[in-house]
C-alpha positions as CSV (number, residue, x, y, z in Angstrom):
1,M,23.2,55.2,275.5
2,N,24.1,57.2,278.6
3,I,27.0,59.2,278.2
4,G,29.0,61.1,281.1
5,I,31.3,63.8,280.8
6,L,34.0,64.9,283.2
7,G,33.5,68.7,283.1
8,A,30.5,70.8,282.3
9,G,32.0,73.6,280.3
10,Q,31.2,75.0,276.7
11,L,33.0,71.7,275.3
12,G,30.7,69.4,277.2
13,R,27.9,71.5,276.0
14,M,28.6,71.4,272.5
15,L,29.3,67.5,273.0
16,A,25.8,66.9,274.6
17,I,23.9,69.3,271.8
18,S,25.8,67.1,269.0
19,G,24.9,63.8,270.8
20,Y,21.0,64.3,271.5
21,P,20.1,63.9,267.8
22,L,21.7,60.3,268.2
23,N,19.7,59.4,270.8
24,H,22.1,59.6,273.7
25,K,21.5,60.9,277.1
26,F,24.0,63.3,279.2
27,A,25.0,63.9,282.6
28,F,28.2,66.0,283.7
29,A,30.3,66.0,286.9
30,G,30.9,70.0,287.3
31,N,31.4,72.3,289.8
32,N,28.1,74.6,290.1
33,N,25.0,74.4,288.5
34,Q,25.9,77.8,286.5
35,E,28.2,76.1,284.3
36,S,27.6,76.1,280.5
37,A,26.3,72.6,280.1
38,A,24.3,72.7,283.5
39,F,20.8,72.8,281.7
40,L,21.5,70.0,278.9
41,G,21.8,66.8,281.3
42,K,22.1,65.7,284.7
43,M,24.5,67.6,286.9
44,F,26.4,65.9,289.7
45,I,28.2,68.4,291.8
46,A,28.2,66.8,295.2
47,E,31.3,65.5,297.1
48,N,30.9,62.0,295.2
49,N,29.9,63.4,291.7
50,I,32.5,61.3,289.9
51,K,31.1,58.1,291.6
52,S,27.4,59.5,290.8
53,L,28.3,60.0,287.1
54,A,29.9,56.4,286.7
55,E,26.8,54.9,288.0
56,F,24.7,56.9,285.5
57,A,27.0,56.4,282.6
58,D,27.5,53.4,279.9
59,V,30.6,55.5,278.7
60,I,32.4,58.0,280.2
61,T,34.3,60.9,278.3
62,Y,36.3,64.3,279.3
63,E,36.5,68.0,277.9
64,S,39.6,68.7,279.5
65,E,43.1,67.1,280.0
66,N,43.6,68.9,283.4
67,I,41.7,66.2,285.2
68,N,43.0,64.1,288.1
69,I,44.2,60.8,286.7
70,K,43.2,58.7,289.6
71,N,39.6,59.7,288.8
72,L,39.9,58.1,285.7
73,Q,41.4,54.9,287.2
74,Q,38.8,54.6,289.6
75,I,36.1,54.9,287.0
76,E,37.8,52.4,284.7
77,K,37.2,49.7,287.4
78,N,33.3,49.7,286.6
79,T,32.8,51.9,283.8
80,Q,34.2,52.3,280.3
81,I,35.9,55.4,279.6
82,Y,37.2,56.9,276.3
83,P,39.8,58.3,275.9
84,R,41.6,55.7,277.8
85,E,43.9,56.6,280.6
86,K,47.0,56.5,278.6
87,S,45.9,59.5,276.5
88,L,45.4,61.5,279.5
89,Y,48.4,60.6,281.2
90,I,50.7,61.7,278.3
91,S,49.0,65.0,277.1
92,Q,48.7,66.4,280.5
93,H,52.5,66.6,280.9
94,R,54.8,68.4,278.5
95,V,57.7,66.2,279.0
96,R,55.6,63.0,278.4
97,E,54.3,64.6,275.0
98,K,57.8,65.1,274.0
99,V,58.9,61.7,274.9
100,L,56.3,60.5,272.9
101,F,57.2,62.7,269.7
102,K,60.6,61.4,270.0
103,K,59.6,57.9,269.9
104,L,57.3,58.5,266.8
105,N,60.0,60.5,265.0
106,I,57.9,63.5,265.2
107,P,59.9,66.8,265.2
108,F,59.5,69.1,268.3
109,A,61.3,72.0,270.2
110,P,64.4,71.2,272.3
111,Y,63.9,71.7,275.7
112,K,65.7,71.5,279.4
113,L,64.2,70.7,282.4
114,I,64.3,73.2,285.1
115,N,64.0,72.6,289.0
116,S,65.7,75.7,290.5
117,L,66.7,79.4,289.6
118,K,70.5,78.2,289.2
119,E,69.4,75.5,286.6
120,L,67.4,78.3,284.8
121,K,70.2,80.5,284.7
122,S,72.7,77.9,283.4
123,A,70.0,76.6,281.0
124,I,69.6,80.3,279.7
125,D,73.4,80.6,279.1
126,N,73.3,77.7,276.8
127,T,70.2,78.7,275.0
128,N,70.0,80.9,272.2
129,L,67.3,83.3,273.2
130,P,64.3,84.1,273.1
131,A,63.1,80.8,274.7
132,I,59.8,80.0,276.8
133,L,59.7,79.0,280.5
134,K,56.7,76.7,280.8
135,T,55.2,74.7,283.5
136,T,55.1,71.0,282.7
137,T,51.3,70.6,283.6
138,L,48.0,72.9,283.6
139,G,49.0,75.6,281.1
140,Y,46.5,76.7,278.5
141,D,45.3,79.9,277.2
142,G,48.8,81.7,277.7
143,K,48.6,80.7,281.4
144,G,51.8,78.9,282.9
145,Q,54.4,80.4,280.7
146,F,57.1,83.2,280.6
147,F,58.9,84.5,277.4
148,I,62.3,85.2,277.9
149,T,64.3,87.5,275.8
150,S,67.1,88.5,278.3
151,K,69.4,86.6,280.4
152,N,68.4,89.5,283.0
153,Q,64.9,88.1,283.0
154,A,65.8,84.9,284.8
155,E,64.9,85.6,288.3
156,Q,61.6,87.4,287.1
157,A,60.6,84.0,285.2
158,W,61.6,81.9,288.0
159,N,59.6,84.0,290.7
160,K,56.6,83.9,288.6
161,L,56.6,80.4,288.0
162,K,58.6,78.7,290.9
163,N,57.5,75.7,293.1
164,Q,56.4,73.9,290.0
165,E,57.9,71.6,287.6
166,L,59.1,73.6,284.4
167,I,60.9,73.4,281.1
168,L,62.9,75.8,279.1
169,E,61.6,75.4,275.6
170,D,63.6,76.8,272.5
171,F,61.6,79.3,270.6
172,I,60.5,78.2,267.1
173,D,60.8,80.6,264.6
174,F,57.8,79.9,262.7
175,K,55.9,81.3,259.8
176,K,52.3,79.9,260.9
177,E,50.6,78.1,263.6
178,F,48.4,75.1,262.6
179,S,46.4,72.3,264.2
180,I,44.9,69.4,262.6
181,V,41.7,67.4,264.4
182,A,41.4,63.8,263.9
183,V,39.0,61.1,265.2
184,R,39.9,57.2,265.9
185,D,37.1,54.5,266.5
186,I,37.3,51.1,268.2
187,N,38.1,49.4,264.8
188,D,41.3,51.5,264.3
189,N,39.6,53.6,261.5
190,C,41.1,57.3,261.5
191,K,39.7,60.3,259.7
192,F,41.2,63.8,259.5
193,Y,39.7,67.1,259.3
194,Q,41.4,70.2,257.1
195,L,44.5,71.6,258.3
196,V,43.8,75.0,259.6
197,E,45.9,78.1,260.5
198,N,45.4,79.7,264.3
199,T,46.2,83.1,265.4
200,H,46.8,83.8,269.0
201,H,47.0,86.9,270.9
202,Q,48.4,86.8,274.4
203,G,48.3,83.1,274.4
204,I,44.5,82.7,273.4
205,L,43.2,81.3,270.5
206,R,41.3,84.3,268.6
207,I,40.9,83.1,265.0
208,T,41.0,79.7,263.0
209,I,41.0,79.7,259.2
210,A,40.4,76.8,257.1
211,N,41.3,77.5,253.6
212,I,40.1,74.3,252.0
213,E,40.7,75.8,248.2
214,D,44.3,76.5,248.7
215,I,45.3,73.6,251.0
216,D,48.8,72.6,250.8
217,L,48.3,68.8,250.4
218,K,52.1,68.0,251.4
219,L,51.5,69.7,254.9
220,Q,48.2,67.9,255.2
221,K,49.6,64.7,254.6
222,T,52.6,65.3,257.0
223,A,50.0,66.3,259.7
224,E,47.8,63.3,258.9
225,K,51.1,61.2,259.3
226,Y,51.8,62.6,262.8
227,V,48.6,62.5,264.5
228,S,47.7,59.1,263.2
229,A,50.9,57.5,264.6
230,I,50.1,59.3,267.9
231,L,46.2,58.1,267.9
232,N,47.6,54.4,267.2
233,E,50.4,54.7,269.8
234,M,47.9,55.6,272.6
235,D,45.2,53.5,271.4
236,H,43.1,56.8,271.4
237,I,39.4,56.3,271.0
238,G,37.8,59.7,270.2
239,V,38.8,63.1,268.7
240,L,42.3,64.2,269.4
241,T,44.0,67.5,268.2
242,L,47.8,68.1,267.4
243,E,49.2,71.7,267.3
244,M,52.4,72.5,265.4
245,F,54.3,75.3,263.9
246,A,55.1,75.7,260.1
247,T,58.8,76.4,259.9
248,K,61.3,76.6,257.0
249,D,62.1,73.0,258.0
250,G,58.4,71.6,258.1
251,L,56.0,71.0,260.6
252,I,57.1,71.0,264.3
253,A,54.8,69.6,267.0
254,N,53.7,71.7,269.7
255,E,51.3,70.0,271.8
256,I,48.5,67.4,271.9
257,A,44.8,67.7,273.1
258,P,43.1,64.3,273.9
259,R,39.7,66.0,273.0
260,V,37.8,68.3,270.9
261,H,39.4,71.6,270.3
262,N,38.8,75.2,270.0
263,S,40.2,75.1,266.5
264,G,38.0,72.4,265.5
265,H,34.7,74.6,266.3
266,W,34.4,75.5,262.7
267,T,33.3,71.9,261.9
268,I,29.9,72.4,263.2
269,N,29.0,74.5,260.5
270,A,31.3,73.9,257.7
271,A,32.1,70.1,257.8
272,N,29.7,67.1,256.7
273,T,30.2,65.8,260.6
274,S,31.4,68.1,263.5
275,Q,34.2,67.1,265.8
276,F,31.8,67.0,268.5
277,E,29.4,64.3,266.8
278,N,32.5,62.4,265.6
279,H,33.7,62.4,269.2
280,I,30.1,61.1,270.4
281,R,30.1,58.6,267.7
282,A,33.8,57.3,268.2
283,I,32.9,56.7,272.2
284,S,29.5,55.1,271.8
285,K,30.8,52.7,269.2
286,M,29.0,54.0,266.1
287,P,30.5,54.7,262.7
288,I,32.5,57.7,262.4
289,G,31.3,60.1,259.9
290,D,32.7,61.9,257.1
291,T,35.2,64.8,257.9
292,K,35.2,66.6,254.5
293,A,34.6,70.6,254.6
294,T,31.5,72.0,253.0
295,H,32.7,75.5,252.2
296,K,35.9,76.6,250.4
297,F,36.7,79.2,253.2
298,V,35.8,79.0,256.9
299,A,36.6,81.4,259.9
300,M,36.0,80.7,263.6
301,I,36.3,83.7,265.8
302,N,36.4,83.4,269.4
303,I,34.2,85.9,271.6
304,I,36.5,87.1,274.3
305,G,35.8,89.0,277.6
306,K,32.4,90.5,276.3
307,I,29.9,89.6,273.9
308,G,29.3,92.4,271.8
309,L,26.8,93.8,268.9
310,I,25.2,90.3,268.7
311,D,22.3,91.5,266.8
312,K,24.7,92.7,264.2
313,V,26.4,89.5,264.1
314,L,23.2,87.7,263.4
315,K,22.4,90.0,260.5
316,L,25.4,88.8,258.6
317,E,24.0,86.1,256.2
318,N,27.1,83.7,256.3
319,S,27.6,84.0,260.4
320,H,26.7,81.3,262.7
321,L,26.5,82.3,266.3
322,H,27.4,79.8,269.4
323,L,26.9,81.3,272.8
324,Y,28.1,79.3,276.0
325,D,25.9,80.9,278.5
326,K,28.8,82.5,280.6
327,E,29.1,85.6,282.5
328,E,31.2,88.1,280.9
329,S,34.8,88.5,282.4
330,E,38.5,89.6,281.0
331,N,40.0,86.7,278.8
332,R,37.0,84.6,279.0
333,K,35.7,82.5,276.0
334,L,32.1,83.5,276.0
335,G,31.5,82.0,272.3
336,H,32.6,81.7,268.9
337,I,31.1,82.8,265.7
338,N,31.8,80.7,262.4
339,I,31.9,82.3,259.2
340,T,31.4,80.4,255.9
341,A,32.2,81.8,252.6
342,N,33.2,80.5,249.1
343,T,35.8,83.2,248.3
344,K,38.4,84.9,249.8
345,I,37.2,88.0,249.6
346,E,33.8,87.3,250.9
347,L,35.6,85.8,254.0
348,E,37.6,88.9,254.5
349,N,34.8,91.3,254.2
350,S,32.7,89.3,257.1
351,I,35.9,89.5,259.2
352,Y,36.3,93.0,258.7
353,K,32.7,93.5,259.5
354,L,33.1,91.4,262.7
355,N,35.8,93.6,264.0
356,S,33.6,96.3,264.7
357,F,31.0,94.2,266.2
358,L,33.2,92.5,268.8
359,P,34.9,94.7,271.4
360,N,37.9,92.5,272.3
361,N,38.6,91.2,268.9
362,I,41.9,91.7,267.0
363,K,42.5,92.9,263.5
364,I,43.1,89.7,261.5
365,N,44.4,89.8,257.7
366,I,44.3,86.6,255.9
């Protein structure tokens, strides 16, 4: 099958890598020939790249929710696209996500719409600080957010994010950040990966831990219930990720991503079927694969800004390196390392060693 991908970054790259053994061919609609996926299939970068991609493909998917909804509407006239328009429409706007959560009885953070500095000041006066001012669209890796701890920050926050649709969201006092990756096929079959714990620094995901040995079955079942309801309501085909906060009152939904996700990269080396392969299987109408983890402990560590001492990384017996063919740049995700282990001590020791190999990593306690 010919599969087209809107975008040519690292997610498109890893989707193609997982899809070639299944006898698929790939093409990408991207910005230039230096993107991560550029050498893994046809690249369409001209003015009519969307049209060219649609002419090539039997089915089209996307690697980001930050794309023009009109492109999907145009493609759907002649070419099948998964996930469908509804998934993109809801997930690319924070308010539409929260409306969905409310409809499905999924807990989420209270919020207020903000359209002016006056409204922001009023909202802050009626909110228990801290709170987070967010753009309703295009926010990722900490972008489009301002953390407000004092009423005196209203003008500063407004000046940073003004001229965009905004929400002021109550800060959730959470114990941990979790995410769950799930996949749904055209026959309504859903499968779920291990609930994983995420650690962010300056809004960027730094490390994901999958602790299969000590999984909280109650939290796992709750997360599966929530993400299953979302998948079915949107008639979503492919992989979808739900990010959540663990609080004293249970799991609180944060946001959804209608695609393969950074916190699911561990599945490449530590699940029977990776999130990337399962997304390709689902959109190409193949049976989706088993999602069970193959190791008791797994860590996914992002490589941020600078690549570091890769030769030393490769000497670690339980490390698996994935680079994205990207130039070094501040706060840019250049690759990731998966660490597989059968004991917590083994995982901790490997992460400790990696901290000395990666220049921009943060110290992690698990």
